[in-house]
C-alpha positions as CSV (number, residue, x, y, z in Angstrom):
1,X,1.6,15.0,10.1
2,X,-1.5,12.8,10.8
3,X,-0.6,10.1,8.2
4,X,2.6,9.2,10.0
5,X,1.0,9.3,13.4
6,X,-1.6,6.8,12.1
7,X,1.2,4.6,10.7
8,X,3.0,4.7,14.0
9,X,-0.2,3.8,15.8
10,X,-0.6,0.7,13.5
11,X,2.9,-0.4,14.1
12,X,2.3,0.0,17.9
13,X,-0.8,-2.2,17.6
14,X,1.0,-4.9,15.6
15,X,3.8,-4.8,18.2
16,X,1.3,-5.2,21.1
17,X,-0.2,-8.3,19.4
18,X,2.9,-10.2,18.4
19,X,2.0,-13.0,20.8
20,X,-1.7,-12.7,19.9
21,X,-4.0,-12.1,17.0
22,X,-4.6,-8.8,15.2
23,X,-8.2,-7.8,14.4
24,X,-8.8,-6.4,10.9
25,X,-11.6,-4.2,12.1
26,X,-9.4,-2.6,14.8
27,X,-6.6,-2.1,12.3
28,X,-8.9,-0.4,9.9
29,X,-10.1,1.9,12.7
30,X,-6.5,2.8,13.6
31,X,-5.4,3.2,10.0
32,X,-8.5,5.3,9.1
33,X,-9.2,3.5,5.9
34,X,-10.3,0.0,4.7
35,X,-7.8,-2.6,5.7
36,X,-7.3,-3.6,2.0
37,X,-6.2,-0.1,1.0
38,X,-4.0,0.1,4.1
39,X,-2.3,-3.2,3.3
40,X,-1.2,-1.9,0.0
41,X,0.1,1.3,1.6
42,X,1.9,-0.8,4.2
43,X,3.6,-3.0,1.6
44,X,4.7,0.0,-0.4
45,X,6.2,1.8,2.6
46,X,7.8,-1.2,4.3
47,X,8.4,-3.5,1.3
48,X,6.6,-6.4,3.1
49,X,3.1,-7.3,4.0
50,X,1.7,-6.9,7.6
51,X,1.9,-10.7,7.9
52,X,5.5,-10.7,6.9
53,X,6.3,-7.9,9.3
54,X,4.7,-9.8,12.2
55,X,6.4,-13.1,11.3
56,X,9.8,-11.5,11.1
57,X,9.3,-9.6,14.3
58,X,8.1,-12.7,16.1
59,X,11.1,-14.7,15.0
60,X,13.4,-11.8,16.0
61,X,11.9,-11.7,19.5
62,X,12.3,-15.5,19.6
63,X,16.1,-15.0,19.1
64,X,16.2,-12.7,22.1
65,X,14.3,-15.2,24.3
66,X,16.4,-18.1,23.3
67,X,19.5,-16.2,24.3
68,X,18.2,-14.5,27.4
69,X,15.8,-17.0,28.9
70,X,15.9,-20.7,29.7
71,X,12.5,-21.6,28.3
72,X,12.0,-24.7,26.2
73,X,12.1,-24.2,22.5
74,X,8.6,-25.6,22.1
75,X,7.2,-23.1,24.6
76,X,8.8,-20.2,22.7
77,X,7.5,-21.7,19.4
78,X,3.9,-21.9,20.8
79,X,4.2,-18.4,22.2
80,X,4.9,-17.0,18.7
81,X,2.2,-18.9,16.9
82,X,4.0,-22.1,15.8
83,X,2.2,-25.4,16.6
84,X,5.3,-27.6,16.5
85,X,9.0,-27.7,17.1
86,X,9.6,-28.6,13.5
87,X,7.6,-25.8,11.9
88,X,9.2,-23.2,14.3
89,X,12.7,-24.6,13.5
90,X,12.0,-24.5,9.7
91,X,10.8,-20.9,9.8
92,X,13.6,-19.9,12.2
93,X,16.3,-21.3,9.9
94,X,14.7,-19.6,6.8
95,X,14.9,-16.2,8.5
96,X,18.1,-16.4,10.6
97,X,20.3,-19.0,8.8
98,X,20.8,-21.0,12.0
99,X,18.7,-23.3,14.2
100,X,17.1,-22.3,17.5
101,X,19.6,-24.4,19.4
102,X,22.5,-22.7,17.6
103,X,21.0,-19.3,18.5
104,X,20.8,-20.4,22.2
105,X,24.5,-21.4,22.0
106,X,25.4,-17.8,21.0
107,X,25.7,-18.1,17.2
108,X,24.8,-14.8,15.5
109,X,21.4,-14.8,13.9
110,X,21.0,-13.1,10.5
111,X,17.9,-11.3,9.3
112,X,16.7,-9.8,12.6
113,X,14.1,-7.0,12.2
114,X,13.9,-4.2,14.7
115,X,10.6,-2.4,15.4
116,X,10.0,0.0,12.6
117,X,9.2,3.6,13.6
118,X,8.0,6.6,11.7
119,X,8.7,9.0,14.5
120,X,12.1,10.6,15.1
121,X,13.5,13.2,17.4
122,X,15.5,16.2,16.2
123,X,18.6,17.5,17.9
124,X,16.4,19.4,20.4
125,X,14.4,16.4,21.3
126,X,11.3,17.4,19.4
127,X,9.4,14.6,17.7
128,X,9.3,14.6,14.0
129,X,6.7,12.7,12.0
130,X,8.3,12.4,8.6
131,X,10.2,9.3,7.5
132,X,14.0,9.0,7.4
133,X,16.1,6.7,5.2
134,X,19.9,6.7,5.6
135,X,19.8,10.2,7.1
136,X,17.7,11.6,4.3
137,X,14.2,13.1,4.7
138,X,11.7,11.4,2.5
139,X,8.6,13.2,1.4
140,X,6.2,13.9,-1.4
141,X,3.6,16.5,-1.7
142,X,0.1,17.2,-3.0
143,X,0.2,20.0,-5.6
144,X,-3.4,20.0,-6.8
145,X,-6.8,18.7,-5.8
146,X,-10.2,19.2,-7.4
147,X,-13.6,17.7,-7.0
148,X,-15.8,16.7,-9.9
149,X,-18.5,14.3,-11.0
150,X,-17.0,11.3,-12.8
151,X,-18.4,8.4,-14.8
152,X,-20.1,6.2,-15.5
153,X,-17.2,4.5,-17.1
154,X,-15.7,1.0,-17.3
155,X,-12.2,0.0,-16.4
156,X,-10.9,-2.4,-19.0
157,X,-7.5,-4.3,-18.8
158,X,-5.7,-7.2,-17.2
159,X,-5.7,-8.1,-13.5
160,X,-3.4,-9.8,-11.0
161,X,-4.1,-10.9,-7.4
162,X,-1.2,-10.0,-5.3
163,X,-0.1,-8.9,-1.8
164,X,3.1,-7.0,-2.6
165,X,4.2,-4.1,-4.8
166,X,7.1,-5.7,-6.7
167,X,4.6,-8.0,-8.3
168,X,2.6,-5.0,-9.5
169,X,5.6,-3.4,-11.1
170,X,6.4,-6.7,-12.9
171,X,2.8,-7.0,-14.1
172,X,2.8,-3.5,-15.6
173,X,5.9,-4.6,-17.7
174,X,4.2,-7.8,-18.8
175,X,1.1,-5.9,-19.9
176,X,3.2,-3.6,-22.1
177,X,5.3,-6.4,-23.5
178,X,2.2,-8.4,-24.4
179,X,0.7,-5.4,-26.3
180,X,-2.3,-5.0,-24.1
181,X,-2.4,-1.2,-24.5
182,X,-2.1,-1.5,-28.3
183,X,-5.3,-3.6,-28.2
184,X,-7.0,-1.1,-25.9
185,X,-5.9,2.0,-27.9
186,X,-7.3,0.4,-31.0
187,X,-10.8,0.7,-29.5
188,X,-10.8,4.4,-30.1
189,X,-14.6,4.7,-30.4
190,X,-15.0,3.5,-26.9
191,X,-12.4,5.7,-25.2
192,X,-13.4,9.0,-23.6
193,X,-11.5,11.8,-25.4
194,X,-10.3,13.4,-22.2
195,X,-8.4,10.3,-21.0
196,X,-6.9,9.0,-24.3
197,X,-3.4,8.7,-23.0
198,X,-4.1,7.8,-19.4
199,X,-3.0,4.4,-18.1
200,X,-4.7,3.3,-14.9
201,X,-3.9,1.1,-11.9
202,X,-7.1,0.1,-10.2
203,X,-7.4,-1.6,-6.8
204,X,-10.3,-3.8,-5.8
205,X,-11.4,-6.9,-3.8
206,X,-9.1,-7.2,-0.8
207,X,-9.1,-10.6,0.8
208,X,-8.5,-10.6,4.6
209,X,-7.6,-14.2,4.6
210,X,-4.3,-13.9,2.7
211,X,-3.9,-10.1,2.5
212,X,-4.1,-10.1,-1.3
213,X,-6.1,-7.8,-3.6
214,X,-6.9,-7.6,-7.3
215,X,-5.0,-4.9,-9.2
216,X,-6.2,-4.0,-12.7
217,X,-3.8,-2.5,-15.2
218,X,-5.8,-0.8,-17.9
219,X,-7.7,2.2,-19.2
220,X,-11.0,4.0,-18.5
221,X,-13.5,3.4,-21.3
222,X,-17.2,4.3,-22.0
223,X,-19.6,2.3,-19.9
224,X,-20.8,0.3,-23.0
225,X,-17.3,-0.7,-24.1
226,X,-16.8,-4.4,-25.0
227,X,-14.2,-6.3,-23.0
228,X,-11.5,-7.8,-25.3
229,X,-10.6,-11.5,-25.0
230,X,-8.1,-12.0,-22.1
231,X,-9.1,-8.8,-20.4
232,X,-11.5,-8.0,-17.5
233,X,-14.0,-5.1,-17.3
234,X,-15.4,-3.5,-14.2
235,X,-18.1,-0.8,-14.1
236,X,-17.2,2.6,-12.6
237,X,-20.4,4.2,-11.4
238,X,-21.0,8.0,-11.6
239,X,-19.9,9.6,-8.4
240,X,-18.1,12.6,-7.0
241,X,-14.4,12.1,-7.0
242,X,-11.3,13.9,-5.8
243,X,-8.7,14.3,-8.5
244,X,-5.3,14.8,-6.9
245,X,-1.8,15.4,-8.2
246,X,1.0,13.9,-6.0
247,X,4.5,15.0,-6.8
248,X,7.8,13.5,-5.7
249,X,10.1,10.6,-6.4
250,X,8.1,7.6,-7.7
251,X,8.3,5.3,-4.7
252,X,7.5,8.2,-2.3
253,X,4.4,9.1,-4.3
254,X,3.1,5.6,-3.7
255,X,4.1,5.7,0.0
256,X,2.3,9.0,0.8
257,X,-0.5,9.4,-1.7
258,X,-3.4,8.0,0.3
259,X,-2.6,10.0,3.5
260,X,-1.9,13.2,1.6
261,X,-5.3,12.9,-0.2
262,X,-7.4,12.0,2.8
263,X,-5.9,15.0,4.7
264,X,-6.7,17.3,1.8
265,X,-10.2,15.9,1.7
266,X,-10.7,16.8,5.4
267,X,-9.2,20.3,4.9
268,X,-11.7,20.9,2.1
269,X,-14.7,19.6,4.0
270,X,-14.9,16.2,2.3
271,X,-14.4,12.6,3.3
272,X,-13.9,9.3,1.5
273,X,-17.1,7.8,0.1
274,X,-16.6,4.2,1.3
275,X,-19.9,2.9,-0.3
276,X,-18.6,3.9,-3.8
277,X,-15.0,3.6,-3.0
278,X,-12.2,2.7,-5.4
279,X,-8.6,3.7,-5.7
280,X,-7.0,4.6,-9.0
281,X,-3.5,5.6,-10.0
282,X,-3.7,7.5,-13.3
283,X,-0.5,7.6,-15.2
284,X,-0.7,10.6,-17.6
285,X,2.0,11.1,-20.3
286,X,2.4,14.8,-19.6
287,X,3.0,14.5,-15.9
288,X,4.4,11.0,-15.5
289,X,5.2,9.0,-18.6
290,X,7.3,11.6,-20.6
291,X,9.2,13.0,-17.6
292,X,10.1,9.5,-16.5
293,X,11.2,8.5,-20.0
294,X,13.8,11.3,-20.1
295,X,15.2,10.5,-16.7
296,X,13.5,13.0,-14.4
297,X,13.2,11.9,-10.8
298,X,10.5,14.3,-9.7
299,X,7.2,13.0,-11.2
300,X,3.5,13.7,-10.7
301,X,1.0,10.9,-10.5
302,X,-2.7,11.5,-10.6
303,X,-5.1,9.8,-8.2
304,X,-8.9,9.4,-8.4
305,X,-10.8,8.7,-5.2
306,X,-14.6,8.8,-4.6
307,X,-15.6,11.3,-1.9
308,X,-18.6,13.2,-0.4
309,X,-19.2,16.2,1.7
310,X,-18.2,15.5,5.3
311,X,-21.0,15.1,7.8
312,X,-19.0,17.3,10.2
313,X,-16.6,19.4,8.1
314,X,-13.6,21.0,9.8
315,X,-13.7,24.6,10.8
316,X,-13.0,27.0,7.9
317,X,-13.7,24.5,5.1
């Protein structure tokens, strides 16, 4: 499957640049999507940002070099991006629980991170491109996709700037606890009738400097809807979008949604519209909220993504 081949290619690129600097433009090219979108996918799939992955891998390789080579500690520190013995020792202790000198003496370092791979071989030696966790095959699937004109609307809600997924989950809980949705649902005259019960997670404004993005928890409203105090509002222009249903266990939906949707776009003769691009998770009661509330593990999450006819559609589309 192409999505995992791309993920494997990104990991290979990161690994090849552990002693250098990764270029955002090149990462976006390899990932096949804007780096901001991919950063969120990466953090969902691995539970850490790309910066965290590279930091942990560098410090893991530093352990190996301390134990196998006779280089000075400061030389190893400089090699892996630390400008002083003190900053390297501090980071090393935080990850491994021991000092560089103790690692050189043979003490076992904790927190080492091996290269992550999304490719595995079966018993016949054939490469598989799905992900495995504890011997279990992990997947989700696209069950429906349709293309429709959508908007103009406005996304209204509260936002957080973050780099990792657990913060988003906590933020959703805070929004419900603070009664934000009660406030939005009270604005009935401004809510389109076809999305009354739909809660939305909306991604925007990725910052390359710190790998964070803004994530809005809210609802779609009519374009002229007022923005309540304490909330934000962003215009959603009229555009063609793909409406997709992704089914699976919740975390696997997040892990696989973007790749499944972009593959389905290509198969249907479409491509992402990067000029109008946004990324929305749409939590319907019927397919997500109610099934989850009664303990079902297999859920369906809707996604909206602007698209356009592909300049060079695949054969048969």
